[in-house]
C-alpha positions as CSV (number, residue, x, y, z in Angstrom):
1,M,-14.8,4.0,-0.1
2,V,-14.9,5.7,-3.3
3,Q,-12.2,7.4,-4.7
4,T,-11.5,9.6,-8.1
5,A,-8.1,10.6,-9.6
6,S,-6.9,12.3,-12.7
7,D,-3.3,14.1,-12.6
8,E,-0.4,11.8,-11.6
9,F,-1.5,9.4,-9.5
10,A,-4.4,7.8,-7.5
11,I,-2.8,7.1,-4.1
12,F,-5.1,5.6,-0.7
13,E,-2.7,6.2,2.1
14,W,-4.0,4.5,5.7
15,K,-2.5,4.1,9.4
16,D,-2.5,1.0,11.4
17,Q,-1.9,1.5,15.4
18,N,-0.4,-1.9,17.0
19,T,0.0,-2.0,20.5
20,N,3.7,-3.0,20.3
21,S,6.2,-2.5,18.3
22,T,7.5,-5.9,17.7
23,D,4.7,-7.6,15.9
24,K,5.3,-8.6,12.3
25,I,3.1,-6.2,9.9
26,E,0.6,-7.4,7.4
27,P,-1.2,-4.8,5.2
28,S,-3.7,-6.1,2.9
29,W,-6.3,-4.0,0.9
30,N,-9.3,-5.3,-1.4
31,G,-10.8,-3.1,-4.7
32,Q,-10.5,-2.4,-8.5
33,T,-10.0,0.5,-10.4
34,D,-11.4,2.1,-13.7
35,R,-7.7,1.7,-15.2
36,A,-7.1,-1.7,-16.1
37,P,-3.5,-2.6,-13.8
38,S,-2.7,-4.6,-16.7
39,V,-2.3,-1.3,-18.6
40,S,-0.8,0.7,-15.4
41,T,0.4,-1.3,-12.4
42,V,-1.1,-0.6,-9.0
43,Y,1.2,-0.9,-5.7
44,L,0.7,-1.9,-1.7
45,Q,3.7,-0.3,0.1
46,I,4.9,0.5,3.1
47,Y,7.1,3.6,4.5
48,N,10.1,2.8,6.0
49,R,10.9,6.0,8.6
50,N,14.4,5.4,8.6
51,S,15.0,5.7,5.0
52,T,12.4,7.8,4.6
53,T,11.0,5.7,1.6
54,W,8.1,3.9,0.3
55,E,9.1,0.1,-0.3
56,T,6.4,-2.1,-2.4
57,L,5.4,-5.2,-0.6
58,D,2.7,-6.2,-3.6
59,S,2.2,-5.1,-6.8
60,D,-0.8,-6.2,-9.6
61,N,-0.1,-6.0,-13.6
62,T,-2.4,-8.4,-14.6
63,T,-6.2,-7.4,-13.3
64,G,-8.6,-6.4,-15.9
65,I,-10.9,-2.9,-15.5
66,N,-13.1,-2.6,-12.6
67,T,-12.6,-6.2,-11.1
68,D,-12.0,-7.0,-7.4
69,F,-8.5,-7.9,-6.7
70,D,-6.6,-8.0,-3.7
71,L,-2.8,-6.7,-2.2
72,T,-0.7,-8.2,0.8
73,G,2.6,-8.1,1.9
74,T,4.1,-9.2,5.1
75,Q,7.2,-7.2,6.7
76,S,9.1,-9.1,9.5
77,I,12.5,-8.1,10.0
78,N,14.1,-4.5,11.2
79,L,10.7,-3.5,12.3
80,S,11.9,-0.5,14.3
81,D,12.1,1.2,10.9
82,Y,8.2,1.1,9.7
83,Y,6.8,1.2,13.2
84,D,6.8,5.2,14.6
85,G,7.1,5.8,18.8
86,S,3.5,5.3,19.5
87,N,3.3,2.1,17.1
88,W,1.7,3.7,14.2
89,V,2.5,2.3,10.8
90,S,1.8,4.4,7.4
91,C,0.9,2.2,4.2
92,R,-0.6,3.1,0.5
93,V,-1.9,1.7,-2.5
94,Y,-0.8,3.7,-5.6
95,Q,-1.6,3.6,-9.6
96,E,0.0,5.8,-12.3
97,A,-3.6,7.9,-13.3
98,A,-2.1,9.1,-16.3
């Protein structure tokens, strides 16, 4: 999937549904950017439904431009803050574009 951004942020957001709300959450992302993470950090975040904030699970600020890299994270405590009533979890990867 190719996505472009030209203003403030490049954001890729997704949701995963689990069969229950008690399993630890382990989002991962593999990709590359045309703005080097060494110039503008890329973040993997999970949405906390209780505090209504995005929390960083992983970041990359060393990879060069147009180079594949991975972001991975684990959320294993206070899981009810992250699962909604239908066991959906929201995650995103973002990078400042400007």
